[in-house]
PDB file of N, CA, C, O and CB in Angstrom:
ATOM      1  N   MET A   1     -10.055   1.622 -24.586  1.00  0.00           N
ATOM      2  CA  MET A   1      -9.429   0.617 -23.886  1.00  0.00           C
ATOM      3  C   MET A   1      -9.557   1.037 -22.333  1.00  0.00           C
ATOM      4  O   MET A   1      -9.371   2.189 -21.941  1.00  0.00           O
ATOM      5  CB  MET A   1      -7.923   0.439 -24.406  1.00  0.00           C
ATOM      6  N   ALA A   2      -9.868   0.054 -21.581  1.00  0.00           N
ATOM      7  CA  ALA A   2     -10.006   0.492 -20.122  1.00  0.00           C
ATOM      8  C   ALA A   2      -8.749   0.699 -19.365  1.00  0.00           C
ATOM      9  O   ALA A   2      -8.645   1.565 -18.496  1.00  0.00           O
ATOM     10  CB  ALA A   2     -10.782  -0.502 -19.366  1.00  0.00           C
ATOM     11  N   ASN A   3      -7.734  -0.162 -19.730  1.00  0.00           N
ATOM     12  CA  ASN A   3      -6.580  -0.105 -19.053  1.00  0.00           C
ATOM     13  C   ASN A   3      -5.250   0.483 -19.748  1.00  0.00           C
ATOM     14  O   ASN A   3      -4.117   0.048 -19.546  1.00  0.00           O
ATOM     15  CB  ASN A   3      -6.389  -1.381 -18.644  1.00  0.00           C
ATOM     16  N   ASP A   4      -5.596   1.568 -20.616  1.00  0.00           N
ATOM     17  CA  ASP A   4      -4.675   2.330 -21.335  1.00  0.00           C
ATOM     18  C   ASP A   4      -3.727   3.200 -20.448  1.00  0.00           C
ATOM     19  O   ASP A   4      -4.159   4.108 -19.738  1.00  0.00           O
ATOM     20  CB  ASP A   4      -5.423   3.165 -22.269  1.00  0.00           C
ATOM     21  N   PRO A   5      -2.366   2.853 -20.540  1.00  0.00           N
ATOM     22  CA  PRO A   5      -1.430   3.644 -19.536  1.00  0.00           C
ATOM     23  C   PRO A   5      -1.484   5.043 -19.830  1.00  0.00           C
ATOM     24  O   PRO A   5      -1.538   5.870 -18.920  1.00  0.00           O
ATOM     25  CB  PRO A   5       0.085   3.210 -19.594  1.00  0.00           C
ATOM     26  N   GLU A   6      -1.475   5.352 -20.989  1.00  0.00           N
ATOM     27  CA  GLU A   6      -1.573   6.892 -21.406  1.00  0.00           C
ATOM     28  C   GLU A   6      -2.844   7.635 -20.790  1.00  0.00           C
ATOM     29  O   GLU A   6      -2.766   8.764 -20.306  1.00  0.00           O
ATOM     30  CB  GLU A   6      -1.674   7.021 -23.076  1.00  0.00           C
ATOM     31  N   GLU A   7      -4.025   6.891 -20.855  1.00  0.00           N
ATOM     32  CA  GLU A   7      -5.128   7.438 -20.226  1.00  0.00           C
ATOM     33  C   GLU A   7      -4.982   7.532 -18.651  1.00  0.00           C
ATOM     34  O   GLU A   7      -5.306   8.520 -17.994  1.00  0.00           O
ATOM     35  CB  GLU A   7      -6.302   6.633 -20.613  1.00  0.00           C
ATOM     36  N   GLU A   8      -4.474   6.422 -18.166  1.00  0.00           N
ATOM     37  CA  GLU A   8      -4.154   6.415 -16.525  1.00  0.00           C
ATOM     38  C   GLU A   8      -3.201   7.566 -16.131  1.00  0.00           C
ATOM     39  O   GLU A   8      -3.257   8.105 -15.026  1.00  0.00           O
ATOM     40  CB  GLU A   8      -3.384   4.952 -16.026  1.00  0.00           C
ATOM     41  N   ASN A   9      -2.385   7.887 -17.032  1.00  0.00           N
ATOM     42  CA  ASN A   9      -1.252   8.899 -16.582  1.00  0.00           C
ATOM     43  C   ASN A   9      -1.938  10.230 -16.821  1.00  0.00           C
ATOM     44  O   ASN A   9      -1.650  11.128 -16.029  1.00  0.00           O
ATOM     45  CB  ASN A   9       0.252   8.776 -17.481  1.00  0.00           C
ATOM     46  N   LYS A  10      -2.787  10.491 -17.776  1.00  0.00           N
ATOM     47  CA  LYS A  10      -3.530  11.650 -17.744  1.00  0.00           C
ATOM     48  C   LYS A  10      -4.300  12.034 -16.532  1.00  0.00           C
ATOM     49  O   LYS A  10      -4.275  13.146 -16.005  1.00  0.00           O
ATOM     50  CB  LYS A  10      -4.347  11.589 -18.733  1.00  0.00           C
ATOM     51  N   LYS A  11      -5.012  10.961 -16.129  1.00  0.00           N
ATOM     52  CA  LYS A  11      -5.862  10.926 -14.781  1.00  0.00           C
ATOM     53  C   LYS A  11      -4.953  11.314 -13.638  1.00  0.00           C
ATOM     54  O   LYS A  11      -5.341  12.154 -12.826  1.00  0.00           O
ATOM     55  CB  LYS A  11      -6.510   9.415 -14.461  1.00  0.00           C
ATOM     56  N   GLY A  12      -3.829  10.780 -13.534  1.00  0.00           N
ATOM     57  CA  GLY A  12      -2.781  10.934 -12.304  1.00  0.00           C
ATOM     58  C   GLY A  12      -2.978   9.770 -11.567  1.00  0.00           C
ATOM     59  O   GLY A  12      -2.667   9.870 -10.381  1.00  0.00           O
ATOM     60  N   THR A  13      -3.489   8.488 -12.008  1.00  0.00           N
ATOM     61  CA  THR A  13      -3.630   7.437 -11.100  1.00  0.00           C
ATOM     62  C   THR A  13      -3.000   6.242 -11.555  1.00  0.00           C
ATOM     63  O   THR A  13      -3.402   5.110 -11.284  1.00  0.00           O
ATOM     64  CB  THR A  13      -4.963   7.190 -10.822  1.00  0.00           C
ATOM     65  N   GLY A  14      -1.854   6.557 -12.358  1.00  0.00           N
ATOM     66  CA  GLY A  14      -1.036   5.534 -12.981  1.00  0.00           C
ATOM     67  C   GLY A  14      -0.006   5.019 -12.016  1.00  0.00           C
ATOM     68  O   GLY A  14      -0.010   5.399 -10.845  1.00  0.00           O
ATOM     69  N   LEU A  15       0.871   4.169 -12.475  1.00  0.00           N
ATOM     70  CA  LEU A  15       1.889   3.707 -11.450  1.00  0.00           C
ATOM     71  C   LEU A  15       2.724   4.649 -10.943  1.00  0.00           C
ATOM     72  O   LEU A  15       3.191   4.525  -9.812  1.00  0.00           O
ATOM     73  CB  LEU A  15       2.713   2.738 -11.925  1.00  0.00           C
ATOM     74  N   GLY A  16       2.998   5.688 -11.727  1.00  0.00           N
ATOM     75  CA  GLY A  16       3.828   6.830 -11.124  1.00  0.00           C
ATOM     76  C   GLY A  16       3.231   7.671 -10.008  1.00  0.00           C
ATOM     77  O   GLY A  16       4.006   8.323  -9.309  1.00  0.00           O
ATOM     78  N   GLY A  17       2.185   7.707  -9.824  1.00  0.00           N
ATOM     79  CA  GLY A  17       1.480   8.324  -8.575  1.00  0.00           C
ATOM     80  C   GLY A  17       1.584   7.335  -7.466  1.00  0.00           C
ATOM     81  O   GLY A  17       1.753   7.760  -6.323  1.00  0.00           O
ATOM     82  N   LYS A  18       1.509   6.219  -7.665  1.00  0.00           N
ATOM     83  CA  LYS A  18       1.613   5.127  -6.610  1.00  0.00           C
ATOM     84  C   LYS A  18       3.173   5.117  -5.936  1.00  0.00           C
ATOM     85  O   LYS A  18       3.484   5.066  -4.746  1.00  0.00           O
ATOM     86  CB  LYS A  18       1.251   3.595  -7.368  1.00  0.00           C
ATOM     87  N   ILE A  19       3.996   5.182  -7.088  1.00  0.00           N
ATOM     88  CA  ILE A  19       5.472   5.046  -6.621  1.00  0.00           C
ATOM     89  C   ILE A  19       5.815   6.289  -5.995  1.00  0.00           C
ATOM     90  O   ILE A  19       6.587   6.216  -5.039  1.00  0.00           O
ATOM     91  CB  ILE A  19       6.514   4.742  -7.791  1.00  0.00           C
ATOM     92  N   SER A  20       5.404   7.386  -6.334  1.00  0.00           N
ATOM     93  CA  SER A  20       5.744   8.586  -5.693  1.00  0.00           C
ATOM     94  C   SER A  20       5.395   8.630  -4.076  1.00  0.00           C
ATOM     95  O   SER A  20       6.201   9.140  -3.297  1.00  0.00           O
ATOM     96  CB  SER A  20       5.013   9.695  -6.455  1.00  0.00           C
ATOM     97  N   GLY A  21       4.192   8.085  -3.638  1.00  0.00           N
ATOM     98  CA  GLY A  21       3.797   8.092  -2.461  1.00  0.00           C
ATOM     99  C   GLY A  21       4.569   7.089  -1.637  1.00  0.00           C
ATOM    100  O   GLY A  21       4.843   7.341  -0.463  1.00  0.00           O
ATOM    101  N   ALA A  22       4.947   5.900  -2.249  1.00  0.00           N
ATOM    102  CA  ALA A  22       5.650   4.986  -1.367  1.00  0.00           C
ATOM    103  C   ALA A  22       7.015   5.424  -1.476  1.00  0.00           C
ATOM    104  O   ALA A  22       7.712   5.149  -0.499  1.00  0.00           O
ATOM    105  CB  ALA A  22       5.479   3.484  -1.714  1.00  0.00           C
ATOM    106  N   ALA A  23       7.638   6.116  -2.541  1.00  0.00           N
ATOM    107  CA  ALA A  23       8.979   6.604  -2.532  1.00  0.00           C
ATOM    108  C   ALA A  23       9.098   7.759  -1.269  1.00  0.00           C
ATOM    109  O   ALA A  23      10.125   7.841  -0.595  1.00  0.00           O
ATOM    110  CB  ALA A  23       9.322   7.242  -4.080  1.00  0.00           C
ATOM    111  N   GLN A  24       8.078   8.513  -1.074  1.00  0.00           N
ATOM    112  CA  GLN A  24       8.318   9.480  -0.248  1.00  0.00           C
ATOM    113  C   GLN A  24       8.340   8.958   1.247  1.00  0.00           C
ATOM    114  O   GLN A  24       8.936   9.491   2.183  1.00  0.00           O
ATOM    115  CB  GLN A  24       7.349  10.509  -0.502  1.00  0.00           C
ATOM    116  N   VAL A  25       7.511   7.722   1.283  1.00  0.00           N
ATOM    117  CA  VAL A  25       7.557   7.108   2.673  1.00  0.00           C
ATOM    118  C   VAL A  25       9.019   6.395   2.897  1.00  0.00           C
ATOM    119  O   VAL A  25       9.607   6.356   3.977  1.00  0.00           O
ATOM    120  CB  VAL A  25       6.296   5.968   2.837  1.00  0.00           C
ATOM    121  N   ILE A  26       9.385   5.960   1.929  1.00  0.00           N
ATOM    122  CA  ILE A  26      10.765   5.374   2.064  1.00  0.00           C
ATOM    123  C   ILE A  26      11.916   6.469   2.218  1.00  0.00           C
ATOM    124  O   ILE A  26      12.887   6.240   2.939  1.00  0.00           O
ATOM    125  CB  ILE A  26      11.066   4.483   0.784  1.00  0.00           C
ATOM    126  N   ILE A  27      11.795   7.506   1.609  1.00  0.00           N
ATOM    127  CA  ILE A  27      12.787   8.583   1.856  1.00  0.00           C
ATOM    128  C   ILE A  27      12.780   9.188   3.163  1.00  0.00           C
ATOM    129  O   ILE A  27      13.769   9.550   3.802  1.00  0.00           O
ATOM    130  CB  ILE A  27      12.620   9.623   0.935  1.00  0.00           C
ATOM    131  N   GLY A  28      11.504   9.268   3.515  1.00  0.00           N
ATOM    132  CA  GLY A  28      11.204   9.696   5.010  1.00  0.00           C
ATOM    133  C   GLY A  28      11.756   8.871   6.081  1.00  0.00           C
ATOM    134  O   GLY A  28      12.367   9.357   7.033  1.00  0.00           O
ATOM    135  N   GLU A  29      11.495   7.356   5.893  1.00  0.00           N
ATOM    136  CA  GLU A  29      12.165   6.617   6.782  1.00  0.00           C
ATOM    137  C   GLU A  29      13.591   6.573   6.860  1.00  0.00           C
ATOM    138  O   GLU A  29      14.108   6.325   7.949  1.00  0.00           O
ATOM    139  CB  GLU A  29      11.785   5.514   6.648  1.00  0.00           C
ATOM    140  N   ILE A  30      14.303   6.784   5.838  1.00  0.00           N
ATOM    141  CA  ILE A  30      15.825   6.893   5.638  1.00  0.00           C
ATOM    142  C   ILE A  30      16.181   8.116   6.307  1.00  0.00           C
ATOM    143  O   ILE A  30      17.044   8.054   7.183  1.00  0.00           O
ATOM    144  CB  ILE A  30      16.312   6.930   4.100  1.00  0.00           C
ATOM    145  N   GLU A  31      15.619   9.272   6.013  1.00  0.00           N
ATOM    146  CA  GLU A  31      15.822  10.700   6.644  1.00  0.00           C
ATOM    147  C   GLU A  31      15.827  10.446   8.249  1.00  0.00           C
ATOM    148  O   GLU A  31      16.715  10.880   8.983  1.00  0.00           O
ATOM    149  CB  GLU A  31      14.507  11.837   6.169  1.00  0.00           C
ATOM    150  N   GLU A  32      14.662   9.648   8.714  1.00  0.00           N
ATOM    151  CA  GLU A  32      14.348   9.661  10.153  1.00  0.00           C
ATOM    152  C   GLU A  32      15.515   8.823  10.699  1.00  0.00           C
ATOM    153  O   GLU A  32      16.043   9.164  11.757  1.00  0.00           O
ATOM    154  CB  GLU A  32      12.833   9.042  10.531  1.00  0.00           C
ATOM    155  N   ILE A  33      15.898   7.854  10.094  1.00  0.00           N
ATOM    156  CA  ILE A  33      17.037   6.818  10.544  1.00  0.00           C
ATOM    157  C   ILE A  33      18.528   7.769  10.573  1.00  0.00           C
ATOM    158  O   ILE A  33      19.329   7.753  11.507  1.00  0.00           O
ATOM    159  CB  ILE A  33      17.144   5.344   9.252  1.00  0.00           C
ATOM    160  N   GLY A  34      18.636   8.425   9.553  1.00  0.00           N
ATOM    161  CA  GLY A  34      19.712   9.482   9.576  1.00  0.00           C
ATOM    162  C   GLY A  34      19.868  10.455  10.701  1.00  0.00           C
ATOM    163  O   GLY A  34      20.840  10.729  11.405  1.00  0.00           O
ATOM    164  N   GLY A  35      18.485  10.958  10.669  1.00  0.00           N
ATOM    165  CA  GLY A  35      18.506  11.912  11.973  1.00  0.00           C
ATOM    166  C   GLY A  35      18.863  11.444  13.298  1.00  0.00           C
ATOM    167  O   GLY A  35      19.487  12.069  14.155  1.00  0.00           O
ATOM    168  N   ILE A  36      18.328  10.108  13.371  1.00  0.00           N
ATOM    169  CA  ILE A  36      18.728   9.354  14.842  1.00  0.00           C
ATOM    170  C   ILE A  36      20.262   9.115  14.873  1.00  0.00           C
ATOM    171  O   ILE A  36      20.931   9.447  15.851  1.00  0.00           O
ATOM    172  CB  ILE A  36      17.935   7.747  15.043  1.00  0.00           C
ATOM    173  N   LEU A  37      20.741   8.593  13.890  1.00  0.00           N
ATOM    174  CA  LEU A  37      22.104   8.250  13.786  1.00  0.00           C
ATOM    175  C   LEU A  37      22.991   9.499  14.071  1.00  0.00           C
ATOM    176  O   LEU A  37      23.967   9.437  14.819  1.00  0.00           O
ATOM    177  CB  LEU A  37      22.380   7.660  12.405  1.00  0.00           C
ATOM    178  N   THR A  38      22.596  10.646  13.426  1.00  0.00           N
ATOM    179  CA  THR A  38      23.510  11.877  13.619  1.00  0.00           C
ATOM    180  C   THR A  38      23.081  12.778  14.740  1.00  0.00           C
ATOM    181  O   THR A  38      23.665  13.829  15.002  1.00  0.00           O
ATOM    182  CB  THR A  38      23.557  12.734  12.334  1.00  0.00           C
ATOM    183  N   ALA A  39      22.023  12.319  15.399  1.00  0.00           N
ATOM    184  CA  ALA A  39      21.575  13.040  16.527  1.00  0.00           C
ATOM    185  C   ALA A  39      20.957  14.569  16.136  1.00  0.00           C
ATOM    186  O   ALA A  39      20.981  15.532  16.902  1.00  0.00           O
ATOM    187  CB  ALA A  39      22.824  13.132  17.517  1.00  0.00           C
ATOM    188  N   ASP A  40      20.442  14.565  14.874  1.00  0.00           N
ATOM    189  CA  ASP A  40      20.046  15.764  14.115  1.00  0.00           C
ATOM    190  C   ASP A  40      18.548  15.808  14.449  1.00  0.00           C
ATOM    191  O   ASP A  40      17.947  15.070  13.668  1.00  0.00           O
ATOM    192  CB  ASP A  40      20.379  15.682  12.467  1.00  0.00           C
ATOM    193  N   PRO A  41      17.756  16.385  15.296  1.00  0.00           N
ATOM    194  CA  PRO A  41      16.296  16.445  15.550  1.00  0.00           C
ATOM    195  C   PRO A  41      15.535  17.050  14.394  1.00  0.00           C
ATOM    196  O   PRO A  41      14.343  16.779  14.243  1.00  0.00           O
ATOM    197  CB  PRO A  41      16.008  17.247  16.808  1.00  0.00           C
ATOM    198  N   VAL A  42      16.193  17.878  13.554  1.00  0.00           N
ATOM    199  CA  VAL A  42      15.607  18.531  12.247  1.00  0.00           C
ATOM    200  C   VAL A  42      15.283  17.527  11.290  1.00  0.00           C
ATOM    201  O   VAL A  42      14.181  17.432  10.750  1.00  0.00           O
ATOM    202  CB  VAL A  42      16.578  19.526  11.556  1.00  0.00           C
ATOM    203  N   THR A  43      16.500  16.593  11.037  1.00  0.00           N
ATOM    204  CA  THR A  43      16.350  15.719   9.971  1.00  0.00           C
ATOM    205  C   THR A  43      15.361  14.695  10.440  1.00  0.00           C
ATOM    206  O   THR A  43      14.489  14.361   9.637  1.00  0.00           O
ATOM    207  CB  THR A  43      17.674  15.120   9.526  1.00  0.00           C
ATOM    208  N   ARG A  44      15.380  14.144  11.655  1.00  0.00           N
ATOM    209  CA  ARG A  44      14.496  13.111  12.204  1.00  0.00           C
ATOM    210  C   ARG A  44      13.093  13.609  11.885  1.00  0.00           C
ATOM    211  O   ARG A  44      12.265  12.893  11.323  1.00  0.00           O
ATOM    212  CB  ARG A  44      14.720  12.868  13.788  1.00  0.00           C
ATOM    213  N   ALA A  45      12.851  14.890  12.273  1.00  0.00           N
ATOM    214  CA  ALA A  45      11.326  15.339  12.086  1.00  0.00           C
ATOM    215  C   ALA A  45      10.924  15.540  10.602  1.00  0.00           C
ATOM    216  O   ALA A  45       9.760  15.409  10.225  1.00  0.00           O
ATOM    217  CB  ALA A  45      11.044  16.761  12.855  1.00  0.00           C
ATOM    218  N   GLU A  46      11.833  15.828   9.877  1.00  0.00           N
ATOM    219  CA  GLU A  46      11.709  15.945   8.469  1.00  0.00           C
ATOM    220  C   GLU A  46      11.283  14.654   8.005  1.00  0.00           C
ATOM    221  O   GLU A  46      10.209  14.483   7.429  1.00  0.00           O
ATOM    222  CB  GLU A  46      12.960  16.394   7.797  1.00  0.00           C
ATOM    223  N   GLY A  47      12.126  13.730   8.253  1.00  0.00           N
ATOM    224  CA  GLY A  47      11.742  12.201   7.936  1.00  0.00           C
ATOM    225  C   GLY A  47      10.340  11.926   8.168  1.00  0.00           C
ATOM    226  O   GLY A  47       9.531  11.562   7.315  1.00  0.00           O
ATOM    227  N   GLU A  48      10.096  12.160   9.565  1.00  0.00           N
ATOM    228  CA  GLU A  48       8.639  11.628  10.143  1.00  0.00           C
ATOM    229  C   GLU A  48       7.602  12.442   9.383  1.00  0.00           C
ATOM    230  O   GLU A  48       6.548  11.847   9.156  1.00  0.00           O
ATOM    231  CB  GLU A  48       8.411  11.879  11.894  1.00  0.00           C
ATOM    232  N   LEU A  49       7.708  13.704   8.946  1.00  0.00           N
ATOM    233  CA  LEU A  49       6.858  14.261   8.158  1.00  0.00           C
ATOM    234  C   LEU A  49       6.694  13.784   6.704  1.00  0.00           C
ATOM    235  O   LEU A  49       5.599  13.747   6.144  1.00  0.00           O
ATOM    236  CB  LEU A  49       7.155  15.481   8.207  1.00  0.00           C
ATOM    237  N   ASN A  50       7.881  13.414   6.115  1.00  0.00           N
ATOM    238  CA  ASN A  50       7.649  12.765   4.816  1.00  0.00           C
ATOM    239  C   ASN A  50       7.040  11.325   5.012  1.00  0.00           C
ATOM    240  O   ASN A  50       6.305  10.817   4.165  1.00  0.00           O
ATOM    241  CB  ASN A  50       9.011  12.688   4.008  1.00  0.00           C
ATOM    242  N   VAL A  51       7.352  10.779   6.043  1.00  0.00           N
ATOM    243  CA  VAL A  51       6.489   9.368   6.278  1.00  0.00           C
ATOM    244  C   VAL A  51       5.093   9.874   6.177  1.00  0.00           C
ATOM    245  O   VAL A  51       4.408   9.531   5.214  1.00  0.00           O
ATOM    246  CB  VAL A  51       6.739   8.535   7.867  1.00  0.00           C
ATOM    247  N   GLU A  52       4.626  10.653   7.084  1.00  0.00           N
ATOM    248  CA  GLU A  52       3.145  10.874   7.103  1.00  0.00           C
ATOM    249  C   GLU A  52       2.486  11.518   5.790  1.00  0.00           C
ATOM    250  O   GLU A  52       1.376  11.192   5.368  1.00  0.00           O
ATOM    251  CB  GLU A  52       2.836  11.793   8.295  1.00  0.00           C
ATOM    252  N   ILE A  53       3.298  12.449   5.219  1.00  0.00           N
ATOM    253  CA  ILE A  53       2.723  12.845   3.861  1.00  0.00           C
ATOM    254  C   ILE A  53       2.690  11.680   2.809  1.00  0.00           C
ATOM    255  O   ILE A  53       1.707  11.546   2.079  1.00  0.00           O
ATOM    256  CB  ILE A  53       3.578  14.025   3.262  1.00  0.00           C
ATOM    257  N   GLY A  54       3.613  10.964   2.747  1.00  0.00           N
ATOM    258  CA  GLY A  54       3.714   9.754   1.914  1.00  0.00           C
ATOM    259  C   GLY A  54       2.391   8.823   2.059  1.00  0.00           C
ATOM    260  O   GLY A  54       1.738   8.403   1.103  1.00  0.00           O
ATOM    261  N   LYS A  55       2.135   8.593   3.335  1.00  0.00           N
ATOM    262  CA  LYS A  55       0.956   7.829   3.744  1.00  0.00           C
ATOM    263  C   LYS A  55      -0.213   8.317   3.315  1.00  0.00           C
ATOM    264  O   LYS A  55      -1.022   7.627   2.694  1.00  0.00           O
ATOM    265  CB  LYS A  55       0.844   7.706   5.064  1.00  0.00           C
ATOM    266  N   ALA A  56      -0.418   9.718   3.655  1.00  0.00           N
ATOM    267  CA  ALA A  56      -1.730  10.371   3.303  1.00  0.00           C
ATOM    268  C   ALA A  56      -1.795  10.554   1.837  1.00  0.00           C
ATOM    269  O   ALA A  56      -2.904  10.568   1.303  1.00  0.00           O
ATOM    270  CB  ALA A  56      -1.919  11.751   4.010  1.00  0.00           C
ATOM    271  N   ARG A  57      -0.645  10.705   1.081  1.00  0.00           N
ATOM    272  CA  ARG A  57      -0.848  10.655  -0.332  1.00  0.00           C
ATOM    273  C   ARG A  57      -1.314   9.485  -0.941  1.00  0.00           C
ATOM    274  O   ARG A  57      -2.026   9.488  -1.944  1.00  0.00           O
ATOM    275  CB  ARG A  57       0.235  10.948  -0.931  1.00  0.00           C
ATOM    276  N   GLU A  58      -0.827   8.226  -0.204  1.00  0.00           N
ATOM    277  CA  GLU A  58      -1.278   6.821  -0.794  1.00  0.00           C
ATOM    278  C   GLU A  58      -2.751   6.924  -0.482  1.00  0.00           C
ATOM    279  O   GLU A  58      -3.529   6.637  -1.392  1.00  0.00           O
ATOM    280  CB  GLU A  58      -0.517   5.380  -0.064  1.00  0.00           C
ATOM    281  N   GLU A  59      -3.224   7.290   0.668  1.00  0.00           N
ATOM    282  CA  GLU A  59      -4.595   7.023   1.104  1.00  0.00           C
ATOM    283  C   GLU A  59      -5.507   7.937   0.123  1.00  0.00           C
ATOM    284  O   GLU A  59      -6.606   7.548  -0.271  1.00  0.00           O
ATOM    285  CB  GLU A  59      -4.802   7.394   2.755  1.00  0.00           C
ATOM    286  N   ALA A  60      -5.005   9.059  -0.197  1.00  0.00           N
ATOM    287  CA  ALA A  60      -5.735   9.951  -1.057  1.00  0.00           C
ATOM    288  C   ALA A  60      -5.954   9.266  -2.408  1.00  0.00           C
ATOM    289  O   ALA A  60      -7.063   9.169  -2.933  1.00  0.00           O
ATOM    290  CB  ALA A  60      -4.985  11.293  -1.221  1.00  0.00           C
ATOM    291  N   GLU A  61      -4.837   8.806  -2.921  1.00  0.00           N
ATOM    292  CA  GLU A  61      -4.998   8.228  -4.329  1.00  0.00           C
ATOM    293  C   GLU A  61      -5.627   6.975  -4.297  1.00  0.00           C
ATOM    294  O   GLU A  61      -6.105   6.587  -5.363  1.00  0.00           O
ATOM    295  CB  GLU A  61      -3.710   8.057  -5.052  1.00  0.00           C
ATOM    296  N   ALA A  62      -5.743   6.195  -3.223  1.00  0.00           N
ATOM    297  CA  ALA A  62      -6.689   5.005  -3.170  1.00  0.00           C
ATOM    298  C   ALA A  62      -8.233   5.482  -3.136  1.00  0.00           C
ATOM    299  O   ALA A  62      -9.154   4.928  -3.737  1.00  0.00           O
ATOM    300  CB  ALA A  62      -6.353   4.101  -1.824  1.00  0.00           C
ATOM    301  N   GLY A  63      -8.330   6.656  -2.285  1.00  0.00           N
ATOM    302  CA  GLY A  63      -9.757   7.049  -2.291  1.00  0.00           C
ATOM    303  C   GLY A  63     -10.161   7.709  -3.659  1.00  0.00           C
ATOM    304  O   GLY A  63     -11.303   7.613  -4.110  1.00  0.00           O
ATOM    305  N   LEU A  64      -9.302   8.283  -4.191  1.00  0.00           N
ATOM    306  CA  LEU A  64      -9.594   8.712  -5.562  1.00  0.00           C
ATOM    307  C   LEU A  64      -9.947   7.745  -6.604  1.00  0.00           C
ATOM    308  O   LEU A  64     -10.890   7.919  -7.375  1.00  0.00           O
ATOM    309  CB  LEU A  64      -8.536   9.373  -6.030  1.00  0.00           C
ATOM    310  N   GLU A  65      -9.205   6.764  -6.614  1.00  0.00           N
ATOM    311  CA  GLU A  65      -9.368   5.566  -7.434  1.00  0.00           C
ATOM    312  C   GLU A  65     -10.540   4.818  -7.312  1.00  0.00           C
ATOM    313  O   GLU A  65     -11.098   4.314  -8.286  1.00  0.00           O
ATOM    314  CB  GLU A  65      -8.384   4.718  -7.218  1.00  0.00           C
ATOM    315  N   GLU A  66     -11.034   4.699  -5.896  1.00  0.00           N
ATOM    316  CA  GLU A  66     -12.369   4.179  -5.636  1.00  0.00           C
ATOM    317  C   GLU A  66     -13.287   5.002  -6.131  1.00  0.00           C
ATOM    318  O   GLU A  66     -14.129   4.462  -6.849  1.00  0.00           O
ATOM    319  CB  GLU A  66     -12.657   3.963  -4.302  1.00  0.00           C
ATOM    320  N   SER A  67     -13.390   6.332  -5.936  1.00  0.00           N
ATOM    321  CA  SER A  67     -14.408   7.257  -6.489  1.00  0.00           C
ATOM    322  C   SER A  67     -14.728   7.210  -7.842  1.00  0.00           C
ATOM    323  O   SER A  67     -15.879   7.255  -8.275  1.00  0.00           O
ATOM    324  CB  SER A  67     -14.070   8.508  -6.271  1.00  0.00           C
ATOM    325  N   GLN A  68     -13.603   7.108  -8.588  1.00  0.00           N
ATOM    326  CA  GLN A  68     -13.559   6.940 -10.035  1.00  0.00           C
ATOM    327  C   GLN A  68     -14.099   5.613 -10.568  1.00  0.00           C
ATOM    328  O   GLN A  68     -14.571   5.459 -11.694  1.00  0.00           O
ATOM    329  CB  GLN A  68     -12.174   7.093 -10.481  1.00  0.00           C
ATOM    330  N   ASP A  69     -13.983   4.732  -9.688  1.00  0.00           N
ATOM    331  CA  ASP A  69     -14.415   3.189 -10.031  1.00  0.00           C
ATOM    332  C   ASP A  69     -16.018   3.416  -9.897  1.00  0.00           C
ATOM    333  O   ASP A  69     -16.792   2.931 -10.723  1.00  0.00           O
ATOM    334  CB  ASP A  69     -13.720   1.834  -8.799  1.00  0.00           C
ATOM    335  N   LYS A  70     -16.421   4.134  -8.874  1.00  0.00           N
ATOM    336  CA  LYS A  70     -17.683   4.070  -8.742  1.00  0.00           C
ATOM    337  C   LYS A  70     -18.716   4.964  -9.685  1.00  0.00           C
ATOM    338  O   LYS A  70     -19.912   4.751  -9.883  1.00  0.00           O
ATOM    339  CB  LYS A  70     -17.808   4.323  -7.460  1.00  0.00           C
ATOM    340  N   GLU A  71     -17.839   6.086 -10.234  1.00  0.00           N
ATOM    341  CA  GLU A  71     -18.431   6.712 -11.522  1.00  0.00           C
ATOM    342  C   GLU A  71     -18.539   5.992 -12.764  1.00  0.00           C
ATOM    343  O   GLU A  71     -19.364   6.252 -13.640  1.00  0.00           O
ATOM    344  CB  GLU A  71     -17.715   7.806 -11.870  1.00  0.00           C
ATOM    345  N   ASP A  72     -17.511   4.903 -12.817  1.00  0.00           N
ATOM    346  CA  ASP A  72     -17.611   4.306 -14.149  1.00  0.00           C
ATOM    347  C   ASP A  72     -18.546   3.269 -13.877  1.00  0.00           C
ATOM    348  O   ASP A  72     -18.906   2.510 -14.778  1.00  0.00           O
ATOM    349  CB  ASP A  72     -16.262   3.784 -14.787  1.00  0.00           C
TER     350      ASP A  72
END
């Protein structure tokens, strides 16, 4: 079966992986806002870092999916 959820989870390209990248971006944005509101530069910087990592994770997952599609 081509779209078997269990097979996708084994590969790491299922919905869980996509949500984790997006969730990291959302959490980072919340931390960034919290750092601004509390005037805490460390929290703000941590939020910015989480946003960047979340976006990089989403790009990497998209690239991995494309390469797997080309192999099939």
